[in-house]
N, C-alpha and C positions, 0 to 999 in steps of 0.2 A: 099373399095369399091368404086365406084363411080355411084351414082344413074343418069339416065339421066334426061337429063332437062326437065323438063314441063313447062306449063306457069307461068311466073314469077319467077322462081328458080334461071335462071339469076342474077335476081337483090336481091337476099336475101343477106341479111347484119345481121352479128351477131350486138348485143347490144353492146358488147364490145369488145376491140381488144384482141388478144392473151393475157393470162393473163402472160405469162413468160416474153412478153416485157416490163411489167408492175411491174411482181416481179419476179425475176428471180428464187427465191427458190422454187417458184411451181413446175419446171421441177424437181428439187432435190428430192420434195415431191413424186411426179408422181412417179420418178423411183425408190423410194424406196420400194414405196407400190407397182409398178408392181412386182420388187425383191421378196418381202415379199411374194404375195400369188402365186406366179410358183416356188414355193419351191419343187413341186412334189407329195406332200402329198396327195393332190386330183387332177382328172383328170381336163383337161384346159374345157373340154365340160362340167364339172359339173361348172365351175366358167363362162362361157359364159351363162349357161341356168340361174343360180342365178341371173346374171347380167342382162341380158335380163326382167326377169320377174320384177325386181327391177325397170327397165327404165318403165315398163307397168305400175306399181301399182302407182308411182309417176307422171306419164304421160307426159314424156319427150320423144319426138320424136328422139330427138338426139342420146338418150343412146339406144331407140329401134330398132333404125337404125344400129347404129352402132356396136350391139351387133349381132343383124341379120346377119349383112354383116360379122363378124369375123366367126361367127358359120357357116356359108356357106364357107368360105373359108379352113374351118376345115375340112370340108366333112361332115356337118351334114345334115340329110333330111330335106327337106321342112315340113314333116308330123310333126318330132318333133320340130322344129323351131315353125310353126303355132301353135302348142298343148300347148306352154308355156303358154299361157294365161289359158290353159283349163285342166292343168295338172290333176289337180284330178279325172277327167273321162276319161283321155286320156290314151292308152294301152303302149304307147312308153318309158317311164322313168323306170330305175330301182328303187328298192326301198331305195337305198343311195340319188337318184337324188330328189326323193321325197320328203325326210327327208329335204334336201338341200332347196328346193324349199319351202317347208312350213316353214322353218326357216325364210328364207327371207322374206314370207308374213307376219310372225308373228311380225319381228321387224318391220316393214314399215306400219302396219296396227293397227290402233288403236283398243283397245279391252275396252270396257266400263266395261264388267264384269268381268276382271282380271289382272293379269299379261300378259304382250305380249309372254314371253317366260316358259310355266310353268314347272315345272318339267318333265311333263309326255311328252312334244314335246322334252325337253333337252334330255332325254333318249332315245326317238325314233332316232335323231341325232346321240348320241353316240353309238347305237347299230351300226352303221356302218362307222363311223370315229375313229380313236384315237386321243389322247390329241393334237397331232400335226395336226392334219387334222382338228378337230373342231375349234383350233386357226387359222388355215388357212382359215376356212370356214367363220366365224367371221371376219377375217380382209379383205376379198372378199367383204362380206356386207357393213364391213367400209370404203374399197377404192369405192365402188359404191356410199355410201351415202357422200362421201367427195365429190365427183363430181357432186350430183345432183344440188345443189344451183348453181355450175357452170352453169350447162344445162339448169337451168329454169329462171336464172337471166339474164347471159351474152348470151344465144341464140345461141351456135354456128350454123353453117349451117349442118345438116343433109347430110351424104352421101358422104361429102367430104373428101379426104385423110387427117390423122392426120399429122397437120400443114398448112392447107389450109382449116380449118373450121371458121376461123375467118376474118373478114374484115382486110385490113392494112392500 
């Protein structure tokens, strides 16, 4: 997805160049992670929703724009995409999607009064996902968490196609 240029967007530069030009193994890691999470045990839409919510929670414009674009390309409605930030009150999500969204929030949000993923939350998720799907969902969250520091430190340019979001 390409975002229309706005004032100053053409001058945007990432802080760092594409990591695969400096550490080629990053491409191998990214490819393996993508393969692991697209094993078919959970819908691609759920992956996109979870990763969009993760991008919102950590304050990453790059991830929010990228996941929103991917969801649009996959045919998701604007209502569902927009409502991810307020999924608890929104009528657009299945119980399984709600479990996945609650899980990513628990992992990424500190809980000063207890553990982040208590047994009750795990049981909610397990009611909708078998062991393979739970592992996949866990890896979906791990995948986006792997790329959070990349987005926040290197600051890839939001809205640019893959391979074109870093300065050269």
